[in-house]
Every structure is written in structure tokens, then in C-alpha cells.
C-alpha positions as CSV (number, residue, x, y, z in Angstrom):
1,X,123.3,62.4,146.8
2,X,122.6,65.8,148.4
3,X,119.0,66.7,149.1
4,X,119.4,69.8,146.9
5,X,120.2,67.6,143.9
6,X,116.8,66.1,144.0
7,X,114.9,69.2,145.0
8,X,112.9,70.2,141.9
9,X,111.0,73.3,140.8
10,X,108.5,73.0,138.0
11,X,108.0,75.9,135.7
12,X,104.9,76.1,133.5
13,X,103.9,78.8,131.0
14,X,101.1,79.1,128.4
15,X,100.1,82.0,126.2
16,X,98.3,82.8,122.9
17,X,101.6,82.8,121.1
18,X,101.6,79.0,121.3
19,X,99.1,78.9,118.5
20,X,98.0,75.4,117.4
21,X,100.2,73.9,120.2
22,X,98.0,75.5,122.9
23,X,96.2,72.2,123.8
24,X,99.3,70.1,124.1
25,X,101.0,72.9,126.0
26,X,98.1,73.5,128.4
27,X,99.1,74.1,132.0
28,X,97.4,70.9,133.1
29,X,99.2,68.9,130.4
30,X,102.6,70.4,131.4
31,X,101.9,69.7,135.1
32,X,101.0,66.1,134.4
33,X,104.1,65.4,132.2
34,X,106.5,67.0,134.6
35,X,105.1,65.4,137.8
36,X,105.2,62.0,136.2
37,X,108.8,62.5,135.2
38,X,109.7,63.7,138.7
39,X,108.2,60.6,140.3
40,X,110.0,58.3,137.8
41,X,113.4,59.9,138.6
42,X,112.9,60.1,142.4
43,X,112.8,63.9,142.4
44,X,111.1,65.9,145.2
45,X,108.8,68.6,143.8
46,X,109.3,71.5,146.1
47,X,107.8,74.4,144.2
48,X,105.6,75.0,141.2
49,X,105.7,78.3,139.2
50,X,102.9,79.1,136.8
51,X,102.7,82.0,134.3
52,X,99.4,81.5,132.4
53,X,98.7,84.1,129.7
54,X,102.2,85.5,129.4
55,X,104.1,85.7,126.1
56,X,107.4,83.9,125.9
57,X,109.1,87.1,124.8
58,X,108.1,88.8,128.0
59,X,110.6,88.1,130.8
60,X,108.8,90.3,133.3
61,X,106.5,87.4,134.3
62,X,105.5,87.4,138.0
63,X,106.2,83.6,138.6
64,X,109.4,83.6,136.6
65,X,110.7,86.5,138.7
66,X,109.7,84.7,141.9
67,X,111.5,81.6,140.7
68,X,114.6,83.6,140.0
69,X,114.5,85.0,143.6
70,X,114.2,81.5,145.0
71,X,117.1,80.3,142.9
72,X,119.2,83.2,144.1
73,X,118.3,82.2,147.7
74,X,119.7,78.7,147.0
75,X,116.4,76.7,147.5
76,X,116.3,75.1,144.1
77,X,118.7,72.5,142.7
78,X,116.8,71.3,139.6
79,X,114.6,73.2,137.2
80,X,112.2,71.1,135.3
81,X,110.3,72.4,132.2
82,X,108.4,70.7,129.4
83,X,110.6,72.3,126.7
84,X,112.9,75.3,126.3
85,X,110.1,77.5,124.8
86,X,108.3,77.3,128.1
87,X,111.2,79.3,129.7
88,X,111.0,81.9,126.9
89,X,111.3,82.8,123.3
90,X,114.1,85.5,123.5
91,X,117.3,83.9,122.4
92,X,119.6,86.5,124.1
93,X,117.8,86.1,127.5
94,X,117.6,82.3,127.2
95,X,121.3,82.3,126.6
96,X,121.8,84.4,129.7
97,X,119.7,82.1,131.9
98,X,121.0,78.8,130.6
99,X,124.7,79.6,130.1
100,X,125.3,82.1,133.0
101,X,122.5,82.5,135.6
102,X,121.6,78.8,136.2
103,X,125.2,77.5,136.1
104,X,126.4,80.2,138.4
105,X,123.8,79.1,140.9
106,X,124.5,75.4,140.4
107,X,121.0,74.7,139.1
108,X,120.5,71.7,136.7
109,X,118.1,72.4,133.8
110,X,116.0,69.6,132.3
111,X,113.8,70.4,129.3
112,X,112.0,67.1,128.6
113,X,110.7,67.7,125.1
114,X,114.0,69.0,123.8
115,X,116.1,66.2,125.4
116,X,118.1,68.8,127.3
117,X,119.7,67.9,130.7
118,X,122.6,70.1,131.8
119,X,123.5,67.5,134.4
120,X,124.3,65.0,131.7
121,X,127.1,66.7,129.8
122,X,127.1,68.9,126.7
123,X,123.9,70.3,125.3
124,X,124.9,71.8,121.9
125,X,121.3,71.5,120.7
126,X,120.1,74.1,123.3
127,X,121.4,77.1,121.4
128,X,119.8,75.9,118.2
129,X,116.4,75.2,119.9
130,X,116.5,78.7,121.5
131,X,117.1,80.3,118.1
132,X,114.2,78.3,116.6
133,X,111.9,79.3,119.5
134,X,112.7,83.0,118.9
135,X,112.1,82.7,115.2
136,X,108.7,81.1,116.0
137,X,107.8,84.1,118.2
138,X,108.9,86.5,115.5
139,X,106.9,84.8,112.9
140,X,103.8,84.7,115.1
141,X,104.2,88.4,115.9
142,X,104.5,89.2,112.2
143,X,101.3,87.3,111.4
144,X,99.4,88.9,114.2
145,X,100.4,92.4,113.1
146,X,99.3,91.5,109.5
147,X,95.9,90.3,110.8
148,X,95.4,93.4,112.9
149,X,96.4,95.7,110.1
150,X,94.0,94.0,107.8
151,X,91.2,94.4,110.4
152,X,92.1,98.1,110.7
153,X,92.0,98.7,107.0
154,X,88.5,97.0,106.9
155,X,87.3,99.2,109.8
156,X,86.8,96.3,112.1
157,X,87.1,96.8,115.9
158,X,90.0,94.9,117.4
159,X,90.0,95.9,121.0
160,X,89.4,93.7,124.0
161,X,86.5,95.9,125.3
162,X,84.2,98.2,123.4
163,X,84.7,102.0,124.0
164,X,82.3,103.6,126.5
165,X,78.9,104.2,124.8
166,X,79.2,101.0,122.7
167,X,79.1,97.2,123.1
168,X,80.3,94.5,120.7
169,X,77.7,93.2,118.4
170,X,76.6,89.7,119.4
171,X,76.7,88.7,115.8
172,X,80.1,90.1,115.0
173,X,82.7,90.9,117.8
174,X,84.5,93.2,115.3
175,X,81.5,95.5,115.0
176,X,80.2,98.1,117.5
177,X,76.6,98.8,118.3
178,X,75.4,101.5,120.7
179,X,74.8,100.7,124.4
180,X,71.6,102.6,125.2
181,X,72.5,103.6,128.8
182,X,76.1,104.8,128.3
183,X,75.4,106.1,124.8
184,X,72.9,108.5,126.3
185,X,75.7,109.8,128.6
186,X,78.0,110.3,125.7
187,X,75.4,112.3,123.7
188,X,74.7,114.4,126.8
189,X,78.4,115.2,127.2
190,X,78.7,116.4,123.6
191,X,75.5,118.4,124.0
192,X,76.9,120.1,127.1
193,X,80.2,120.8,125.3
194,X,78.4,122.2,122.3
195,X,76.6,124.6,124.6
196,X,79.8,126.0,125.9
197,X,80.5,123.9,129.0
198,X,84.1,123.1,129.6
199,X,85.4,119.6,130.4
200,X,85.8,120.4,134.1
201,X,82.2,121.6,134.2
202,X,80.9,118.5,132.4
203,X,82.9,116.2,134.8
204,X,81.3,117.9,137.8
205,X,77.8,117.7,136.3
206,X,77.9,114.0,135.6
207,X,79.6,113.3,138.9
208,X,76.8,115.3,140.7
209,X,74.2,113.2,138.8
210,X,75.9,110.0,140.2
211,X,76.7,108.6,136.8
212,X,79.1,105.7,137.0
213,X,82.6,106.3,135.6
214,X,83.4,104.1,132.5
215,X,85.6,101.6,134.4
216,X,83.0,101.1,137.1
217,X,80.3,100.8,134.5
218,X,82.2,98.1,132.7
219,X,82.7,96.3,135.9
220,X,79.0,96.3,136.7
221,X,78.0,95.4,133.1
222,X,80.8,93.0,132.1
223,X,82.5,92.0,135.3
224,X,85.7,93.5,133.9
225,X,87.7,94.9,136.8
226,X,90.4,97.4,136.1
227,X,93.2,98.4,138.4
228,X,92.8,102.0,137.3
229,X,89.9,102.9,139.5
230,X,88.9,102.9,143.1
231,X,85.6,101.2,143.9
232,X,85.1,103.7,146.7
233,X,84.7,106.5,144.2
234,X,82.4,105.2,141.5
235,X,81.2,108.6,140.4
236,X,84.6,110.4,140.4
237,X,84.7,111.7,136.8
238,X,88.0,113.2,135.8
239,X,88.5,116.0,133.3
240,X,90.9,113.9,131.3
241,X,88.2,111.2,131.0
242,X,85.7,113.6,129.7
243,X,88.2,115.1,127.2
244,X,89.2,111.7,126.0
245,X,85.5,110.9,125.2
246,X,84.9,114.3,123.5
247,X,88.0,113.8,121.3
248,X,87.3,110.2,120.2
249,X,86.2,109.9,116.6
250,X,84.5,106.6,117.4
251,X,81.4,108.6,118.4
252,X,80.9,109.9,114.8
253,X,81.0,106.3,113.4
254,X,84.7,106.3,112.5
255,X,87.2,103.6,113.4
256,X,90.6,104.9,114.1
257,X,93.3,102.2,114.6
258,X,97.1,101.8,114.8
259,X,97.4,104.6,117.3
260,X,100.0,102.7,119.2
261,X,101.9,99.4,119.1
262,X,104.8,97.4,120.7
263,X,108.4,98.4,120.2
264,X,109.1,95.0,118.8
265,X,108.1,91.4,119.3
266,X,110.6,91.1,122.1
267,X,109.7,94.4,123.7
268,X,106.0,94.7,124.6
269,X,106.3,98.3,125.8
270,X,103.6,100.4,124.0
271,X,104.7,103.3,122.0
272,X,102.5,105.9,120.3
273,X,102.5,106.2,116.5
274,X,102.4,109.6,114.9
275,X,98.9,110.6,113.7
276,X,100.1,110.3,110.0
277,X,100.4,106.6,110.6
278,X,96.9,106.1,112.1
279,X,94.4,104.1,110.0
280,X,91.0,105.7,109.8
281,X,87.9,104.2,108.2
282,X,84.8,106.3,108.2
283,X,81.2,105.1,108.7
284,X,82.0,101.7,110.2
285,X,79.2,101.8,112.8
286,X,76.3,103.9,114.1
287,X,77.3,107.3,115.2
288,X,76.3,108.8,118.5
289,X,76.8,112.4,117.5
290,X,76.7,114.3,114.3
291,X,80.0,115.1,112.6
292,X,79.2,118.8,112.6
293,X,78.7,118.8,116.3
294,X,81.9,116.8,116.8
295,X,83.9,119.2,114.7
296,X,82.5,122.2,116.6
297,X,83.2,120.6,120.0
298,X,86.8,119.9,119.0
299,X,87.4,123.6,118.7
300,X,85.3,124.6,121.7
301,X,87.2,122.4,124.1
302,X,90.5,123.9,123.0
303,X,89.3,127.4,123.7
304,X,89.9,129.4,126.8
305,X,86.6,129.5,128.6
306,X,87.3,132.3,131.1
307,X,88.3,135.9,130.6
308,X,91.9,136.7,131.5
309,X,93.0,139.1,134.2
310,X,92.1,142.0,132.0
311,X,88.5,140.8,131.6
312,X,88.8,139.9,127.9
313,X,88.0,136.5,126.5
314,X,90.0,135.4,123.5
315,X,87.2,134.2,121.3
316,X,89.7,133.6,118.4
317,X,91.9,131.1,120.3
318,X,92.8,128.2,118.0
319,X,91.4,130.0,114.9
320,X,93.9,132.9,114.3
321,X,97.0,131.7,112.3
322,X,100.2,133.3,111.2
323,X,100.3,133.5,107.4
324,X,104.0,132.7,107.2
325,X,104.7,130.0,109.7
326,X,101.1,128.8,110.3
327,X,101.5,128.8,114.1
328,X,98.7,130.2,116.3
329,X,98.6,133.9,117.1
330,X,99.2,134.6,120.8
331,X,96.7,137.0,122.5
332,X,98.0,139.6,124.9
333,X,95.4,141.7,126.7
334,X,95.8,145.2,128.0
335,X,93.7,148.1,129.3
336,X,93.7,151.2,127.1
337,X,92.8,154.8,127.7
338,X,89.8,155.6,129.8
339,X,89.5,152.0,130.9
340,X,88.9,150.8,127.4
341,X,89.7,147.0,127.3
342,X,91.4,145.6,124.3
343,X,94.4,143.5,123.3
344,X,96.7,142.5,120.5
345,X,97.9,139.4,118.7
346,X,101.5,138.3,117.9
347,X,102.8,135.3,116.1
348,X,103.4,132.7,118.7
349,X,106.6,131.5,117.1
350,X,108.0,135.0,117.0
351,X,107.0,135.7,120.5
352,X,108.6,132.6,122.0
353,X,111.7,132.5,119.7
354,X,112.9,136.0,119.8
355,X,115.7,136.0,122.4
356,X,118.3,136.5,119.8
357,X,118.6,138.1,116.4
358,X,119.0,134.7,114.7
359,X,115.9,133.2,116.4
360,X,113.9,136.3,115.7
361,X,114.3,135.6,112.0
362,X,112.3,132.4,112.3
363,X,109.2,134.6,111.8
364,X,108.0,138.2,112.2
365,X,105.6,139.7,114.7
366,X,102.5,139.9,112.5
367,X,101.2,142.3,115.1
368,X,97.5,143.1,114.8
369,X,95.1,144.7,117.3
370,X,92.2,142.6,118.7
371,X,89.7,145.2,117.7
372,X,90.9,145.0,114.0
373,X,90.4,141.2,113.9
374,X,87.0,141.5,115.7
375,X,85.6,144.2,113.4
376,X,87.0,142.6,110.2
377,X,85.6,139.2,111.1
378,X,82.2,140.6,112.2
379,X,81.8,142.7,109.0
380,X,82.7,139.8,106.7
381,X,80.4,137.3,108.4
382,X,77.6,139.8,108.3
383,X,78.3,140.3,104.6
384,X,78.1,136.6,103.9
385,X,74.9,136.2,106.0
386,X,73.2,139.1,104.2
387,X,74.2,138.1,100.7
388,X,71.7,135.2,100.5
389,X,74.5,133.3,98.6
390,X,73.4,130.2,96.8
391,X,75.0,126.8,96.5
392,X,75.8,127.5,92.8
393,X,77.5,130.8,93.7
394,X,79.6,129.2,96.3
395,X,80.7,126.4,93.9
396,X,81.5,129.1,91.3
397,X,83.7,131.0,93.6
398,X,85.6,128.2,95.3
399,X,86.4,126.6,91.9
400,X,87.1,129.9,90.1
401,X,90.8,129.1,89.8
402,X,90.2,125.6,88.4
403,X,89.9,124.5,84.8
404,X,86.2,124.5,83.8
405,X,84.5,121.1,84.3
406,X,83.6,120.4,80.7
407,X,87.1,121.2,79.5
408,X,88.6,119.0,82.2
409,X,86.3,116.1,81.2
410,X,87.2,116.5,77.5
411,X,90.9,116.6,78.3
412,X,90.6,113.5,80.5
413,X,88.7,111.5,77.7
414,X,91.5,112.5,75.2
415,X,94.2,111.3,77.6
416,X,92.4,108.0,78.2
417,X,92.2,107.4,74.5
418,X,95.9,108.1,74.1
419,X,96.7,105.7,77.0
420,X,94.8,102.9,75.3
421,X,96.7,103.6,72.0
422,X,100.0,103.5,73.9
423,X,99.0,100.1,75.5
424,X,98.4,98.8,72.0
425,X,101.6,100.2,70.6
426,X,103.8,98.9,73.4
427,X,102.3,95.4,73.1
428,X,102.9,95.4,69.4
429,X,106.6,96.3,69.7
430,X,107.1,93.8,72.4
431,X,105.7,91.1,70.1
432,X,107.9,92.3,67.2
433,X,111.0,92.2,69.4
434,X,110.1,88.6,70.5
435,X,109.6,87.5,66.9
436,X,112.9,89.2,65.8
437,X,111.1,91.6,63.5
438,X,113.0,94.6,64.9
439,X,116.5,95.0,66.3
440,X,117.2,95.2,70.0
441,X,118.4,98.8,69.6
442,X,115.2,99.8,67.9
443,X,113.1,98.1,70.5
444,X,114.9,99.7,73.4
445,X,114.6,103.2,71.8
446,X,110.9,102.8,71.0
447,X,110.0,101.1,74.2
448,X,111.7,103.7,76.4
449,X,110.0,106.5,74.5
450,X,106.5,105.1,74.7
451,X,106.8,104.1,78.3
452,X,107.9,107.6,79.2
453,X,105.0,109.1,77.3
454,X,102.6,106.7,79.0
455,X,103.9,107.7,82.5
456,X,103.4,111.3,81.6
457,X,99.8,110.6,80.4
458,X,99.1,108.7,83.6
459,X,100.2,111.7,85.7
460,X,98.1,114.1,83.8
461,X,95.1,111.7,84.1
462,X,95.5,111.5,87.8
463,X,95.7,115.3,88.1
464,X,92.5,115.8,86.1
465,X,90.7,113.1,88.0
466,X,91.6,114.9,91.2
467,X,90.2,118.1,89.8
468,X,87.0,116.4,88.8
469,X,86.7,114.8,92.3
470,X,87.2,118.2,93.8
471,X,84.2,119.5,91.7
472,X,82.0,116.8,93.3
473,X,83.3,117.6,96.8
474,X,82.5,121.3,96.2
475,X,78.8,120.5,96.0
476,X,78.7,118.7,99.3
477,X,80.9,121.2,101.0
478,X,78.7,124.1,99.8
479,X,75.7,122.3,101.1
480,X,77.3,121.8,104.5
481,X,78.4,125.5,104.7
482,X,74.9,126.7,103.9
483,X,73.5,124.5,106.7
484,X,75.8,126.4,109.1
485,X,74.7,129.8,107.7
486,X,71.1,129.0,108.4
487,X,71.8,128.8,112.1
488,X,72.9,132.4,112.3
489,X,71.7,135.9,111.4
490,X,73.3,139.3,110.9
491,X,74.1,140.8,114.3
492,X,76.3,143.5,116.0
493,X,78.0,140.9,118.2
494,X,80.5,138.3,117.4
495,X,80.3,135.1,119.5
496,X,82.6,132.2,119.8
497,X,79.9,129.8,118.6
498,X,79.4,131.8,115.4
499,X,83.1,131.8,114.7
500,X,83.5,128.1,115.1
501,X,80.3,127.3,113.1
502,X,81.3,129.4,110.1
503,X,85.1,129.8,110.1
504,X,87.9,127.2,109.8
505,X,90.8,129.7,110.3
506,X,91.7,133.4,110.1
507,X,95.1,134.0,108.5
508,X,97.0,137.2,109.5
509,X,99.6,138.6,107.2
510,X,102.5,140.8,108.1
511,X,101.6,144.5,107.8
512,X,103.1,146.9,105.3
513,X,103.5,150.6,105.6
514,X,103.7,152.7,108.7
515,X,100.8,153.5,111.0
516,X,102.2,156.8,112.0
517,X,102.3,157.9,108.3
518,X,98.8,156.6,107.8
519,X,99.7,154.1,105.2
520,X,99.7,150.9,107.3
521,X,97.9,148.0,105.6
522,X,97.4,144.4,106.7
523,X,95.7,141.5,105.0
524,X,93.4,139.3,107.1
525,X,92.0,136.3,105.2
526,X,89.1,134.3,106.4
527,X,88.8,130.6,105.4
528,X,85.3,129.5,105.9
529,X,84.4,126.0,107.1
530,X,84.1,123.4,104.3
531,X,84.7,125.8,101.5
532,X,87.8,127.9,102.2
533,X,88.0,131.4,100.9
534,X,85.2,133.3,99.2
535,X,87.1,135.8,96.9
536,X,84.3,138.4,96.3
537,X,82.9,138.5,99.9
């Protein structure tokens, strides 16, 4: 017998996807079983390869890759594993290794628990075992996804480490509580951003104050060492880190989950899910900043902080919208006569998609001078601020196009009564049909008609309930808008902070008429925060 024929490599793997078998499949248990077998058969154990904590669907395991290299070098004659699932749970790749790779390199495979030994003839059971192992991995993956989705819908935290500013509650690992030291840093960052500091400025401030970056802070507090930071630069805050903190809704007490996931149970590569698929649950834990501050900061960090080459700051950036395509309006500055500084806005879609006549038709210019937007906005904000508008007046205006509350409530009550009647009627004809009191033709005709009517009633009920819910929202939104109004007074200057506090968006319509003929007109609509348009102001 050749030396190579008794030279054995042991391969051991364990991960959380082993579920209830984790104890019997522990690394120490595998090692004991394999070594005992090797001694009994007179094998010489030359190498041992261990992948602890790696899923069987992942074939990028470090020890597995090293073992493959050694097999290719010809130093292994026999591969000994506890069972086929230790090698992996991907049927296609297992087939490649067991039917192509190992035979091509004259390596004998022995899987003790599955009674597989390629040196002892046919092993038809191997393909079946491999298929079962993959199914097990698929089933486990499905169950894990279901558990995570359920946690997300309940607003539970499911991450390995709490986000900066929080720690996991000692009583419930799925609940976040503020970490006093890092929470103070988060609050300070939002305060700086709310006062007009950009992300780069904030990063420089906290760096100069020698505040540990999040990864270093976690390392000092939890002993968690990430490969994404350099211990030689513990205070090197990056702009991207600051921005990520300022954009994270976790700091207003909301839990946002399902932002990313694996491609499949076989492919562990992370992919980002569209925002429409995110799961958001509000008020799951103590907030570090107020929602109003958070909303304002979101707009502030998107704005251009410095004046352009013409010396003009675009204070409407991110607020001015095209009425037709809803894209942002692009600002273009210029110096006018006598050194007067000004600028103009154009629809961003028109400006960047106008190289041909066909593309130009995607939208129109919506040209409007900067000074027009500035003066219109300033005048309307001053009008709102000087009107001493009440909560009741705001509610009346924003709900002016809706059905009056009492009429809607009366209509809803009538629909509910009819829905109950239809329930009774449908039950009765179903019983009559079962007892043979009416013909099948009559039953089908009646049942179809009443079900159709009940569906129509349900749709109308839902529409009215939505309107009534909107009435309740109007009260809260009016209160929030009035809170913003109290922060400001009538003035001759329009500031970025005032715009973001009071305005959600400014919509610019395409102009009509001709400026040279003196009949040019252009509608500019202001949608205020929380309440939308105010028709009479």
C-alpha cells in the first residue's frame, strides 16, 4: 500500500445552520469520531482543516480553500469527514467536488455517518444525501427569514451590535436603550447640523475634540474588533460616518429593517432592497433627537453650504420642484448689470435631457428667475406669519376640498348598516341553497349580485374611513405647523433655516404668455410642512 493511500486529511465544520444537531456536530465531537476511526483503520492523520462558524452553503471558507490547494498539490490521499453535510449543503458544488474534483486528484472520500466510501465501489446514496442536505439548508434559511421578518414587523432590533448611541437592553436583547456617553455625541452632532454645520465640519469638530470613532468605541466598550478601522487613528471621523449617523432614523426612536438581505440561501452576498420594501416601525425605543430636528437636518445636509463661483448660495436646493416631472430645479447663477448678482432655475430633467428634440420633450424648461422665487416665497411666508392663523383655520383650509366631517360620518354609518344587512342576506340564501329551498340558478344569480354590492360597500367604507382618519391627522399636523411658525417672525430676509422649518416644497409651473409683451405669468405653489397648501394665503 502506498503511503499516500493512508495519508488522511480531516475536515471539520460547524455553524448555526446545524440547528438542533449543533451539539452532536461540535468540532470536538467531530474530531474525536474521525481520529478514532483513523486509528482503527491504520490511517495517518497528516492535516486537519477546521471551519468553525461557516455556513454549509458558503464555499468560500478559508480552511476549505486551503484544503483544496493541498489536494491540488497532491499531498492528500484520503479525505475524512463525519458526514457529507460537513463538506457543504450546496448540491451543485458537492456534485462537483465528489464527482469531478476529488476523483480527478485521486482522493478517496469517506463520510462516516452516511456510510460513504468512494474507495469501496459505488455510492449511489451520495447524490440523494447531498440533495437532502441542500433541502435542509433551504428550509433553515426560510425559517430564519420568517423569524427575522416577524421581528422586524414587531419593531425588534435584530442586529449583532447596537447602533452607535445605543446598547442592547440587559433585559431584552431585541430592545435598544441609550448609551449615555455615545448618545451625547449623537445629540451634539444633530445640534451642530441643525445650526448649519456641514458633515465635513462636524467630522473635523469631533475629531479635534478627540472623540473615539464608533468602531474604536465599540472595541473599547465591547471588545468587538472590526477590520474596518486602524487603531493608529482612533479619532479619524469620516464625513461618510457623520452623514450615516445623521440620516439614521434609529435616533428618532424608529426601527427600520429589511434594508438588505442575501441573494439566496446559497449566495450569501448582501444586496440592498429598495426603500419601498423596508420595514419601519415607529416609536420602538427612546429617541435621542426630536423628529422635527431630524426632519430639518435631512434637508440641511443635502443643501449646498457654500456660495458658488458667482457668490450666490442656493437656499432653495432640494426644495424647488418641477410641477410636471417632479424633479428638482437646477440653479444657474450669473452676474447681471452693474454687478447685480442673481440666477435662474431650470427643470433638471429638461436641462440634462435636451440633446435632441425627442429627449427635450421629456419636460420643458420651467424657467424662473431666482429673484422671483425669493420674493414670492418671502412675501407668502410673511403673510402667513402676520396672519395669526389659528389651528381651526388651518384645518378648515386644508380640508376645504373634502366632504364635511358630519356628512362623512353619517354616510359611513349608513354603509355599515347596509353591510350588516348584506351579511344577513347572504347567509340566508346560502342556507336556502343548502336546504334545497331555491334553485342553483337562483342562488348563483342572487349570491353574485349581493357579493358584488357588498364589495362596493366595502370600498366606499374604506374611502370614508380614510377621509375621517385624515381629519384627525389634520389636527396634529396643524399643531406641528404652528409650532414651527412660533420660531419665526416677519422679516425682510429669507434664510435657509426658515425655508426648511416652514416649507416642504415649492412647485414651479411652466410660464404662459410672453415677457416681452408684458403678459408672462407663472404659478409658484408653496406646500407648507405638515399641512400642504393654504389656498387663501
